[in-house]
C-alpha positions as CSV (number, residue, x, y, z in Angstrom):
1,M,0.4,-12.1,-23.5
2,T,-1.6,-12.3,-26.7
3,G,-4.9,-14.1,-27.4
4,R,-5.6,-16.5,-30.1
5,D,-6.3,-13.7,-32.6
6,G,-2.9,-12.0,-31.8
7,D,-4.6,-9.2,-29.8
8,A,-2.9,-8.2,-26.5
9,G,-5.1,-8.9,-23.6
10,F,-6.9,-6.2,-21.6
11,A,-4.4,-6.4,-18.7
12,T,-1.5,-5.7,-21.1
13,R,-3.4,-2.9,-22.9
14,F,-4.3,-1.4,-19.5
15,A,-0.8,-1.5,-18.1
16,L,0.6,0.1,-21.3
17,G,-2.2,2.7,-21.2
18,A,-1.6,3.5,-17.6
19,L,2.1,4.1,-18.3
20,A,1.3,6.2,-21.3
21,T,-1.2,8.2,-19.4
22,W,1.3,8.9,-16.6
23,R,4.1,9.8,-19.1
24,L,2.0,12.3,-21.1
25,T,0.4,13.8,-18.0
26,H,3.8,14.2,-16.3
27,L,5.1,15.8,-19.5
28,I,2.2,18.3,-19.6
29,A,2.0,19.0,-15.8
30,E,5.5,18.7,-14.5
31,E,8.1,19.2,-17.3
32,D,9.2,21.9,-19.7
33,G,9.0,19.6,-22.7
34,P,11.3,19.3,-25.7
35,A,12.6,22.6,-26.7
36,D,10.6,24.2,-23.9
37,A,7.4,23.6,-26.0
38,V,5.3,22.7,-22.9
39,V,6.5,25.6,-20.8
40,R,5.9,28.0,-23.6
41,L,2.3,26.7,-24.0
42,R,1.8,27.0,-20.3
43,V,3.0,30.6,-20.3
44,R,0.6,31.4,-23.3
45,L,-2.3,29.9,-21.4
46,G,-1.5,32.0,-18.3
47,T,-3.5,31.7,-15.2
48,G,-6.8,31.0,-17.0
49,R,-8.6,27.7,-16.6
50,L,-6.5,25.9,-19.2
51,G,-3.3,27.2,-17.7
52,Q,-4.4,26.1,-14.2
53,L,-5.4,22.7,-15.6
54,M,-1.9,22.1,-16.9
55,D,-0.5,22.7,-13.4
56,C,-2.7,20.0,-11.8
57,F,-1.4,16.5,-12.4
58,A,-4.7,14.8,-11.3
59,C,-6.8,17.2,-13.5
60,T,-4.6,16.7,-16.5
61,S,-4.6,12.9,-16.1
62,V,-8.4,12.8,-16.5
63,W,-8.2,14.5,-19.9
64,V,-5.1,12.6,-21.1
65,A,-6.6,9.3,-20.2
66,A,-9.8,9.9,-22.3
67,P,-8.3,9.1,-25.7
68,I,-6.1,6.4,-24.3
69,A,-9.2,4.6,-22.8
70,V,-10.6,4.3,-26.3
71,A,-7.5,2.3,-27.4
72,V,-7.5,0.2,-24.2
73,A,-11.1,-0.7,-23.9
74,R,-12.4,-2.6,-26.9
75,R,-16.1,-2.4,-25.9
76,R,-17.7,1.0,-25.8
77,R,-19.5,0.3,-22.5
78,D,-16.1,-0.3,-20.8
79,R,-14.6,3.0,-21.8
80,P,-15.9,5.3,-19.1
81,L,-14.7,3.0,-16.3
82,T,-11.4,2.4,-18.1
83,W,-11.0,6.2,-18.6
84,L,-11.3,6.8,-14.8
85,A,-9.1,3.8,-14.0
86,L,-6.3,5.0,-16.3
87,S,-6.4,8.4,-14.6
88,G,-6.3,6.8,-11.2
89,A,-3.4,4.6,-12.1
90,A,-1.5,7.6,-13.4
91,C,-2.1,9.4,-10.1
92,L,-0.9,6.3,-8.2
93,L,2.2,6.1,-10.3
94,E,2.9,9.8,-9.7
95,R,2.5,9.4,-6.0
96,V,4.8,6.4,-5.9
97,G,7.4,8.3,-7.9
98,R,7.5,11.2,-5.5
99,P,10.4,11.5,-3.0
100,R,9.5,9.8,0.3
101,E,9.5,13.0,2.4
102,A,7.0,14.7,0.1
103,A,4.7,11.7,0.0
104,E,4.7,11.4,3.8
105,L,3.9,15.1,4.2
106,G,1.3,15.1,1.4
107,V,3.0,18.0,-0.5
108,E,4.5,18.3,-3.9
109,A,8.2,17.6,-4.2
110,D,9.1,21.1,-5.4
111,V,7.7,22.6,-2.2
112,L,10.3,20.8,-0.2
113,E,13.1,22.1,-2.4
114,V,12.1,25.7,-1.6
115,V,12.0,25.1,2.2
């Protein structure tokens, strides 16, 4: 799991980065947050661009993945690809975690609850 110099390999860093990207993105886009901090921020931002960005998991994952990519990719030239891959991995994790009915219909889970 670690190289000769004690550094975790890229695969380990990427897996941890993907999980961290998913977790933070899910917190921002889908949850109220601790003490309703995220929902209060979402209300303050309203329906403007930033408010809409917080409601879109895929959009939010792109921006959440950016700083995580810096920690995952050691070489500067690898960071852009790692950035997009982390966002994609977070989106895949989100899709896998949805209820089966919602995933089959291609809709968000909360839409099914309303119906």
